[in-house]
C-alpha positions in Angstrom: 149.1 236.3 96.7 145.7 234.8 97.0 146.4 232.5 94.0 149.5 231.1 95.6 147.7 230.4 98.8 145.0 228.5 97.0 147.6 226.5 95.2 149.4 225.8 98.4 146.2 224.6 99.9 145.5 222.4 97.0 148.9 220.9 97.0 148.7 220.2 100.7 145.5 218.4 100.3 146.8 216.2 97.6 149.8 215.4 99.7 147.5 214.4 102.5 149.1 217.1 104.7 147.3 218.5 107.6 146.2 222.2 107.3 145.5 224.5 110.0 142.4 226.5 110.2 144.1 229.5 108.4 145.2 227.2 105.5 148.8 227.1 106.6 150.5 223.7 105.9 152.3 222.3 108.8 155.4 220.0 108.4 154.0 217.3 110.8 151.1 216.6 108.6 153.2 214.2 106.2 153.6 211.3 108.7 150.7 209.2 107.1 152.3 209.4 103.7 155.6 208.3 105.0 153.8 205.2 106.7 152.2 204.2 103.4 155.4 204.5 101.6 157.2 202.4 104.1 154.5 199.6 103.7 154.8 199.7 100.0 158.6 199.3 100.2 158.2 196.2 102.4 155.8 194.5 99.9 158.3 195.2 97.1 161.1 193.6 99.1 158.9 190.5 99.9 157.8 190.0 96.3 161.4 190.2 95.2 162.1 186.9 97.1 158.7 185.2 97.0 158.2 185.3 93.2 161.4 183.4 92.5 160.6 180.8 95.2 157.1 180.3 93.8 158.5 179.6 90.4 161.0 177.1 91.8 158.2 175.3 93.7 155.9 175.1 90.7 158.7 173.6 88.6 159.5 171.1 91.4 155.8 170.0 91.6 155.7 169.6 87.8 158.8 167.5 87.9 157.4 165.4 90.7 154.3 164.6 88.8 156.3 163.6 85.8 158.4 161.3 87.9 155.3 159.7 89.6 153.6 159.0 86.3 156.7 157.4 85.1 156.8 155.2 88.3 159.8 156.9 89.8 159.9 158.1 93.3 157.5 157.8 96.3 153.7 157.6 95.9 151.4 159.9 97.7 148.3 158.3 99.4 145.1 158.9 97.4 142.6 161.2 98.8 139.3 159.4 99.6 136.3 161.1 98.2 133.0 160.3 100.0 130.5 158.3 97.7 126.9 157.4 98.0 126.6 153.5 98.2 123.8 151.0 99.0 125.4 150.3 102.4 124.8 153.9 103.3 121.1 153.6 102.3 119.9 150.8 104.6 116.3 150.8 105.6 115.0 149.2 108.8 111.8 147.2 109.1 110.5 147.9 105.5 107.0 146.8 104.6 105.8 146.0 101.0 102.3 145.2 100.1 100.0 144.9 97.1 96.7 143.7 95.7 95.9 141.2 93.0 93.3 141.6 90.3 91.3 138.6 91.6 90.9 140.1 95.1 93.9 138.5 96.7 96.6 140.5 98.4 100.1 140.1 99.8 102.6 141.7 102.1 106.4 141.2 102.7 108.4 142.5 105.6 112.1 142.4 106.4 114.4 143.5 109.2 116.5 145.5 106.8 116.4 146.5 103.1 119.1 148.0 100.8 118.3 149.7 97.5 120.3 148.4 94.6 121.7 151.5 92.9 122.5 149.6 89.7 119.0 148.2 89.4 116.8 150.7 91.0 113.7 148.3 91.0 115.6 145.7 93.1 115.7 145.8 96.9 117.9 143.5 98.9 116.1 142.1 102.0 117.3 140.4 105.1 115.3 138.2 107.6 112.2 138.1 105.5 108.6 137.2 106.5 105.6 137.3 104.1 102.0 136.4 103.6 100.1 135.6 100.4 96.3 135.6 100.5 94.3 134.3 97.6 90.8 135.3 96.5 89.4 132.5 98.7 91.3 133.9 101.7 93.5 130.9 101.9 96.9 132.0 103.2 100.5 131.0 102.4 103.2 132.1 104.8 106.9 132.4 104.1 110.1 133.1 105.8 113.7 133.2 104.5 117.1 134.4 105.6 117.5 136.8 102.7 116.1 137.8 99.3 115.6 140.3 96.5 112.3 142.0 95.8 111.7 143.5 92.4 109.0 146.1 93.0 108.3 146.5 89.3 107.5 142.8 88.5 106.5 142.0 92.1 108.8 139.0 92.1 110.5 137.9 95.3 113.6 135.8 95.1 114.4 134.0 98.4 117.7 132.4 99.5 118.7 130.2 102.4 116.5 128.6 105.1 113.3 129.1 103.2 110.1 127.8 104.8 106.7 128.0 103.1 103.6 127.0 105.0 99.9 127.0 104.2 96.6 127.0 106.2 95.9 123.4 105.2 99.2 121.9 106.3 101.5 122.7 103.4 105.1 122.9 104.7 107.9 123.4 102.2 111.5 123.6 103.1 113.7 125.1 100.3 117.2 126.5 99.8 116.1 128.8 96.9 112.7 129.9 95.6 111.1 132.5 93.4 107.7 133.9 94.4 105.5 135.7 91.9 103.4 137.6 94.5 100.6 138.7 92.2 100.2 135.3 90.6 100.8 133.4 93.9 103.2 131.0 92.2 106.2 129.5 93.9 109.1 127.9 91.9 112.4 126.5 92.9 115.2 124.8 90.9 116.9 123.4 94.0 116.2 120.4 96.2 113.1 120.7 98.3 111.1 118.9 100.9 107.3 119.4 100.9 105.0 118.1 103.6 101.2 118.1 102.9 98.1 116.4 104.2 98.7 113.7 101.7 102.2 112.9 102.8 105.8 113.9 102.0 107.3 114.9 98.7 110.9 115.6 97.8 112.3 116.7 94.4 115.0 118.8 92.8 112.6 121.3 91.2 109.0 122.4 92.0 106.3 124.7 91.0 103.4 125.6 93.3 100.3 127.3 91.9 98.3 128.2 94.9 95.5 129.9 93.0 94.7 126.8 90.9 95.9 124.3 93.5 98.3 122.7 91.1 101.7 121.4 92.1 104.5 120.2 89.8 107.6 118.3 91.0 110.5 117.5 88.7 113.7 115.4 88.8 114.3 112.7 91.3 110.7 112.9 92.7 110.0 110.8 95.9 106.7 110.7 97.6 105.3 109.0 100.7 101.5 108.9 100.6 99.8 108.1 103.9 96.1 107.2 103.6 93.6 108.2 106.3 93.1 104.6 107.4 95.6 103.3 109.8 97.3 100.0 109.4 95.7 98.7 112.6 92.2 99.4 111.3 92.8 97.1 108.3 95.0 94.5 110.0 92.5 91.7 109.4 92.4 92.6 105.7 96.1 92.9 105.1 96.9 89.6 106.9 95.2 87.7 104.1 95.2 90.3 101.4 94.4 89.1 97.9 95.2 92.4 96.2 98.6 92.5 94.6 98.8 96.3 95.2 96.7 99.2 96.3 95.9 97.5 99.6 93.6 99.6 101.9 95.2 101.4 104.9 98.8 100.8 103.7 101.1 103.8 102.8 102.5 104.0 99.3 106.0 105.2 98.4 106.6 106.3 94.8 109.7 107.3 92.9 109.4 109.0 89.5 110.8 111.7 87.2 107.8 114.0 87.4 104.7 114.4 89.5 101.7 116.7 88.6 99.1 117.2 91.3 95.7 118.8 90.6 94.0 119.4 93.9 90.9 120.5 92.2 90.5 117.4 90.0 91.9 115.3 92.9 94.6 113.6 90.7 98.3 112.9 91.0 100.0 111.8 87.8 103.5 110.3 88.0 105.5 109.9 84.8 108.9 108.7 83.8 110.4 105.5 85.4 107.6 105.1 88.0 108.4 102.7 90.9 105.7 102.3 93.5 106.2 100.3 96.8 103.5 99.2 99.2 103.9 96.6 102.0 107.1 95.2 100.3 105.3 94.8 97.0 106.7 96.8 94.0 105.0 98.0 90.9 106.9 99.6 88.0 105.4 101.4 85.0 106.1 104.5 82.7 103.0 106.3 84.0 100.7 106.0 87.1 97.6 108.1 88.0 96.4 108.3 91.6 92.8 109.6 92.2 92.1 110.6 95.8 89.5 112.3 97.9 90.3 115.0 100.5 93.0 117.5 99.8 96.7 117.4 99.6 96.7 120.9 101.3 93.2 121.3 102.9 91.7 124.7 103.2 92.4 126.7 106.3 89.9 127.9 108.8 89.6 131.4 107.2 89.0 130.2 103.7 85.8 131.0 101.8 85.0 127.4 101.0 81.5 126.0 101.6 80.8 126.7 105.2 78.1 124.0 105.4 80.5 121.3 104.2 82.2 119.1 106.8 85.6 120.4 107.8 88.6 119.0 106.0 90.2 116.0 107.6 93.7 117.2 108.5 95.0 113.6 108.7 95.5 113.3 105.0 93.9 112.1 101.8 92.1 108.9 101.0 93.4 107.1 97.8 90.5 106.0 95.7 92.0 104.7 92.5 95.5 103.8 91.2 95.9 103.4 87.4 99.2 102.3 85.9 99.6 102.1 82.1 102.0 100.6 79.6 104.2 97.6 80.6 103.2 97.1 84.2 105.4 94.8 86.4 104.2 93.8 89.9 106.5 92.0 92.2 105.6 90.4 95.6 108.0 89.7 98.4 107.6 86.0 98.0 108.7 86.1 94.3 105.2 86.2 92.7 105.3 88.5 89.6 102.5 89.9 87.4 102.8 91.8 84.2 100.1 93.5 82.0 99.5 96.5 79.8 97.3 98.3 82.3 96.5 97.9 86.0 93.7 99.5 88.0 93.5 99.3 91.8 90.2 100.5 93.4 91.0 101.0 97.1 87.4 101.9 97.9 85.9 98.7 96.5 89.1 96.8 97.4 89.4 95.3 93.9 92.1 95.3 91.3 92.1 94.6 87.5 95.1 93.8 85.3 94.4 93.9 81.5 96.3 93.1 78.3 98.8 90.3 78.0 98.5 89.3 81.6 101.2 87.0 82.9 101.3 85.7 86.5 104.3 83.8 87.6 105.7 82.2 90.7 109.4 81.2 90.7 110.8 79.7 87.5 108.3 77.0 86.9 104.8 78.4 87.5 103.1 80.7 85.1 99.5 81.7 84.2 98.6 83.8 81.2 95.3 85.4 80.0 93.7 88.6 78.8 92.5 89.9 82.1 92.7 89.1 85.9 90.3 90.5 88.5 91.2 90.5 92.2 88.4 90.9 94.9 89.6 91.5 98.4 86.2 90.8 100.0 85.7 87.5 98.2 89.4 86.6 98.5 89.3 85.6 94.8 91.4 86.0 91.7 89.6 85.5 88.3 91.8 85.0 85.2 89.9 85.1 81.8 90.8 84.9 78.1 92.7 82.1 76.5 94.0 80.9 79.9 97.1 78.8 80.1 98.6 77.7 83.4 101.9 75.9 83.5 103.6 74.4 86.4 106.9 72.8 85.3 105.9 70.5 82.5 102.3 70.3 83.6 99.9 72.5 81.6 96.2 73.5 82.1 94.2 75.3 79.4 90.7 76.9 79.5 88.9 80.2 79.3 88.2 81.2 83.0 90.3 80.4 86.1 89.0 81.2 89.6 91.3 81.0 92.6 90.3 81.5 96.2 93.1 82.5 98.4 91.3 81.8 101.7 90.2 78.2 100.7 93.1 77.5 98.3 90.6 76.2 95.8 90.8 76.7 92.1 88.3 76.2 89.3 89.1 76.1 85.6 86.3 76.1 83.0 85.6 77.2 79.4 82.2 79.0 79.6 80.5 80.7 76.6 80.8 84.4 75.9 84.5 84.4 76.5 87.1 84.8 73.7 84.2 85.7 71.4 82.7 82.2 71.6 78.9 81.8 72.0 79.1 78.2 73.1 80.9 76.5 76.0 84.3 75.0 75.4 86.5 72.3 77.0 89.4 72.5 79.3 92.6 70.4 78.9 95.2 69.2 81.3 98.6 67.7 80.6 100.4 66.0 83.5 103.9 64.7 83.2 104.8 61.7 85.4 108.1 61.5 87.3 110.6 59.5 85.3 110.6 55.7 86.2 111.7 52.4 84.8 109.1 50.1 83.2 108.1 47.3 85.6 110.1 48.8 88.5 106.9 49.3 90.5 105.0 46.1 90.1 102.1 45.4 92.4 102.9 43.0 95.2 99.3 41.7 95.3 98.5 38.5 93.3 95.6 40.0 91.4 95.8 37.3 88.7 94.7 34.5 90.9 91.2 33.0 90.4 90.8 35.2 87.3 91.1 35.4 83.6 94.3 37.0 82.2 94.6 38.7 78.9 97.5 39.8 76.7 99.4 43.0 76.4 96.7 45.2 74.8 96.8 47.7 77.6 100.5 48.2 77.7 101.7 51.8 77.9 104.9 53.7 78.4 105.1 54.3 82.2 106.7 57.6 81.5 104.0 58.8 79.2 102.1 61.9 80.3 98.4 62.0 81.1 96.2 64.2 79.0 92.8 65.0 80.3 89.9 66.8 78.6 86.7 67.8 80.5 84.1 70.5 80.9 85.5 71.7 84.3 88.3 71.3 86.7 88.1 72.0 90.5 91.4 72.0 92.5 91.5 71.8 96.3 95.2 72.6 97.2 94.6 71.8 100.9 93.1 68.4 100.1 95.6 67.9 97.2 92.9 66.9 94.8 92.0 67.9 91.2 88.5 66.9 90.2 87.6 66.8 86.5 83.8 66.7 85.7 81.7 66.6 82.5 82.6 64.0 79.8 86.0 63.4 81.1 88.6 61.8 78.8 92.1 60.8 80.2 94.7 59.4 78.0 98.1 57.9 78.7 100.0 56.7 75.6 97.6 54.5 73.6 95.2 53.9 76.5 92.1 56.1 77.1 89.8 56.3 80.1 86.4 58.0 79.9 84.1 58.9 82.8 81.8 61.5 84.1 84.2 62.4 86.9 88.0 61.9 87.4 89.8 62.8 90.7 93.6 63.3 90.5 95.5 63.1 93.7 98.9 64.8 94.0 101.6 66.0 96.2 103.2 69.4 96.2 101.3 72.6 95.5 99.0 73.3 92.5 97.6 76.7 93.6 98.4 80.1 92.1 98.9 81.8 95.5 100.3 80.9 98.9 98.8 81.1 102.3 101.7 83.3 103.5 102.6 86.2 101.2 106.1 86.3 102.5 106.9 82.7 101.6 107.6 81.2 98.2 105.3 78.5 96.9 106.1 74.9 97.5 107.2 72.2 95.1 105.2 71.6 91.9 102.3 69.2 91.9 103.1 65.6 91.2 100.4 63.0 90.5 100.1 59.9 92.8 96.9 58.3 91.7 93.6 58.8 89.8 90.0 57.8 90.6 87.3 57.7 88.0 83.6 57.5 88.8 80.4 57.2 86.8 80.3 55.1 83.6 84.0 54.4 83.4 85.3 53.1 80.1 88.9 52.1 79.4 90.0 51.6 75.8 93.2 49.9 74.7 95.2 50.5 71.6 93.7 47.5 69.8 90.1 48.5 70.5 89.6 46.4 73.6 87.3 48.2 76.1 86.7 47.7 79.8 83.7 49.3 81.5 83.0 49.6 85.2 81.5 51.7 87.9 84.9 53.0 89.1 88.5 52.9 88.3 91.7 53.5 90.3 95.1 54.3 88.7 98.2 54.0 90.7 100.5 56.4 88.9 103.7 55.2 90.7 103.0 51.5 90.0 101.5 52.2 86.6 98.4 50.0 87.2 94.7 50.4 86.8 92.1 48.7 88.9 88.4 48.8 87.8 85.5 47.7 89.9 81.7 47.3 90.1 79.9 45.7 87.1 83.1 45.2 85.0 82.8 44.2 81.4 85.8 43.5 79.2 85.0 43.5 75.5 87.1 42.8 72.4 85.1 42.6 69.3 82.3 40.1 70.0 84.1 38.6 72.9 82.7 39.7 76.3 84.0 39.0 79.9 82.1 40.0 83.0 83.4 40.3 86.5 83.6 42.6 89.5 87.2 43.6 89.3 89.7 44.2 86.5 93.4 44.7 87.2 95.5 46.2 84.4 99.3 46.2 84.6 100.2 48.9 82.1 103.9 48.0 82.4 103.2 44.6 80.8 99.7 45.4 79.3 98.3 42.3 81.0 94.7 42.6 82.2 93.2 40.2 84.8 89.4 40.0 85.6 87.9 38.3 88.5 84.9 38.2 90.7 84.8 39.2 94.4 81.4 38.2 95.9 79.7 41.0 97.8 76.5 41.3 99.8 74.6 42.3 96.6 76.4 40.1 94.0 77.7 36.6 94.4 79.1 36.1 91.0 79.7 37.6 87.6 77.1 38.4 85.0 77.7 36.4 81.7 76.2 37.3 78.4 76.5 35.1 75.3 75.4 37.9 73.0 77.7 39.8 70.6 76.9 43.1 72.3 73.3 43.5 71.0 71.9 42.5 74.4 69.8 39.6 73.0 71.8 36.7 74.4 71.3 34.6 77.6 72.2 36.5 80.8 72.9 34.7 84.1 75.3 34.8 87.2 78.4 32.8 87.8 80.4 32.2 90.9 83.6 32.8 88.9 84.6 35.2 86.1 82.6 34.2 83.1 83.2 34.9 79.4 81.8 34.4 75.9 84.4 34.1 73.2 84.1 33.7 69.4 86.7 31.4 67.9 87.5 33.9 65.2 88.0 36.6 67.7 90.2 34.5 70.0 92.9 34.4 67.5 92.9 38.2 67.3 92.6 38.9 71.1 95.6 36.6 72.1 93.8 35.7 75.3 95.7 33.4 77.6 93.1 31.3 79.5 94.1 30.5 83.1 91.3 28.9 85.2 88.3 30.3 83.5 84.9 28.6 82.7 82.5 29.0 79.8 78.8 28.9 80.7 77.6 29.4 77.2 79.0 29.7 73.7 77.4 30.5 70.3 
């Protein structure tokens, strides 16, 4: 009985029945079991429908994916997955700074910065400002619209609206630039405009080395150099400037393929198709070097330069020397041209030198050549040396040294020693071509043969023959229109020669190598009108006849020669004395006569054969001594002459 009760109790417990205190199982205690059974039944019924539906949905989804991959059916919008991009990593007001090994430093700021996730060392910057300070505390400032900073190489690439300024007046406007912040080097491969104390420079490429003060400009370089002196300060000089180029106080514009400026050595070297322009004068050469004083970008107030030195002049540099090399061509606005192998212009001393195959020309018919020409602004002179040859149309002058004074328009040609390797003085020569004329067309209207002795055609010359003159020196006064030959002068036209110590040639036109007004072309070429010989004049005909006198006048247009003073006409032993000899070179006829003066009332007659031992006396009319044997040779035509003595 007890065992059954225990079993019953045990069974009731397992069946989750409710037992009373005396272990009697009550029927109402099975309600929980029924509830659990009821829930289980509902789950079974739900799964009976849900599992088939889930299988159908899975199959449908698989079929949809297959159709979508095949391009059939509608496309579901993609799901956007958030990504980390540079736009989401923007920094505001970033500041980068660093120090250089030489003691300089730099900093760069921007309004915004974006990290480049592809190149982690690159940072994109907007609205950039920066400052580069070298070891001497001279600063360079920069601004740009945007750029990229590489914090590994410390290189800053700038784009758009770039402006670089310096303490000393450097101002660069660029569209693209690369700045090596540690080296303080600025480069650009785009057109740029640079303004410095020396002037303005434009180019397509540039490199600025602020540490060493070196500037390189490439491709289509254009510069405008403004000297310190103003044009007004040198107006008196430039109004009558002798220098062909390098004039003080005048700005210089230069075009070239390349320009290298060394602000430590104070040089600016132009190379490649150099064309320099100053005051409407142009010089071309393959290379030109400009030496200056001052600084193209003077040091700022905070620099560590010598504090005791005078402050830098912010107005610009002063050009000291301009040297052009290899095939120099100088052109003036009036058409004057000079060529040489080298040209040096000293703007401090106001001098210029052209050396090597010097050729000076004016228009088509004026030309002067030599080895060297020196210009002196203070003296207003031009000195041409070497084997000097001056041509003006068909007229030619030759010597060793030519000096031309622009102010006085006077010129001197000589052949001194120690020029052209010669230890002794030389001689100058002149070749003058007469205007074409017909023989006898310009006969004298005066009756010079009356009361005289006429001779044959020994002195006949071609009226169109040129005059060739040889002397020690030639002085030309272009204002007075005179050319004076001095020192053993010999002038020859055809077969007739005239010797004297001085010969003055009068001319029309212009014989100078320069003009009074640099903007005007030179006048017409010089043309001889007449000649005047002084001091021991001797005229020699082609047959040996000679005429001596104190002076002689040659009318170039009429082709006549008049001698005066103590005139002596000699042919062999025959001698004629008088005070005036007229030679018509068109016909060759010579007429001698006496014109009484206050000091002489007649002619001096000698019966000697030239030894000076015969009888000498005065006569009221032209007097002569003839030898019969010589008369047949001289072809003298007597006309109203008297013989005072005969051998």
